[in-house]
C-alpha angles and dihedrals in degrees: 000000000000117000124214118206135176133207139173106252136159092260102102119056099180140148092265133036109262140173112253114215121218124229123276112281128209100057099089092056091054092049092050090051091052092050092047091051093050091049091053091051092048090055090060091078097227114138092211092050090047091052090049089048092053091050090051090049091051092047091049092049092049092047094049092045090052090053091050093048091050091049090048092052090049086048091059089053091046092050091055094045095046092046094048095045094046096045092039093053091049095048094043092050089053090053092045092060090061089066103019112036097185111112097172093049089050090049091051092047094049094045091052089064088069087081087080095064099085096041090052091047090051091052089054089048091055092049098047112021116088090208104060117199132193117255090254093051092048091046092052092047092051090046089067085079088078094051142282092301093052123217103350124169089255092052091047096053095041104037107021110030095058091055091048090055091049089050092053093045091051094052095040094051090046092053091045089054090053088060091057107038139020125281094248093061093043095051093044095047092048089060085073085076088086092056090050090051091054094048093048092045091050093049102035105026096033092233121179116288114241122183094206091057092050087054089049091052090050090051090052092052091046089051091053091053092047092048089055091048092050091071095042097253094286114174093239092053095042091053092051093048091048091052095051092045089051089050091052090049092052090050092050091048090050093054097044094046091048090053091048099043105031103018116198132351137198123233096270093044092051091049091048092049093052091046090052090051090052093046093048089049090054095046102041106024100044090090092063098066088047091053091046090051097052093043089053092236089122100013115166102170119233122359088250089069093058112106096227092176091059093045093050090045093054093044092046094050092048090048091050090047092053091049091052094048095044103041104017089081088076092070104032145019120291091227091063091053090052089048089059089057092053093048090057088071095067089041090057089045092055092048092049091048093057100034107039141024107264127159108229095192124169094263093053093047092049091047093052091046093050093050093048091046090053090049091052092048089056089058091066112112120247093252095046092122092052090049090054091049092050092047092051091049091052091050091048093051091048091055095049112109119237123235125220130009101254094031089048091054092047093046091047091052092049092047091048091055091046092051092047091052092046093049091049091052091047092053 
């Protein structure tokens, strides 16, 4: 039975801290078993068995390739959905502040929508799982993620509440930055969150050192400095850049601490955790918008003046974005989801170019390019250098000329079998 697991990893630089789910496990083991079986049959020396083995290899390759093509096609859809939801939420939040200048209230309202995660997950559980459980049974099973005692008050205040505060801080600082600077700069600067995750993981979690990721982190820092220089170090711009960098730092801290304290989570456990964060936000933080309203810090007049359509639009887009980032990894590759986040930067730039007066000078363009380049470099797998070496060796062997007619035919047959075995293992 396939197992689904989730972890906090530096794969999703987004405008809110999210859990990033890993890919489906259990398929590689099956493929290795099939390959091992075919190799054993080929060693028997029977021509009929060898022909059957080759057919099995071909069938396995076709099946695996079909799975990869399907995941790639789903990835294209996911890239478009992630990009549109991320950029749409950012642009709509910017418009909302023209009529509803209350960033903390908007943060509280959007975070409350997280309560819907577990109910939606349970509906999916009823539709797909052969063993249907009651909501209470499923809730108790997912609560084992917090320990043998489940979700106790001590666990809530020590392992859940701190992450809820980091979630709110991340979103609040991000929305505050939108009030100061344009959406292009905010979305680009927040991509530095991935570099901060790597640095914290390397220092705190003792993750593997990678030179290419250090270079990416340096590029991110250089992009921040150049972005500040692009506006001439004006106080208004510096405050906005500081806010978005602080938001990216809170998001990175959230992800690294989650990995260190709670570890990994399955789909249901991740949905339950996010629902608890949303419920706690509604129960314990609701008093803060009320206080801000009566103290006229975020005064919006009568409730009739509140643009509920804009508020629901921002909250709905953020909720959809979090669903895509958290659970979209089950149907496509995580790199493609991250690619959708990067592509939202040029989308925001195009919208800003046609809707507001923004100076796209050379320094700003170079800064955005450097930050996005650093983000893409951080998407490289840990064994990227070994993959390049193996690819170059395969290309070099393919270009080597063969010697002798009979020997050439024998060598070609041996090489064909070796390449078939290698390709099957690769898939």
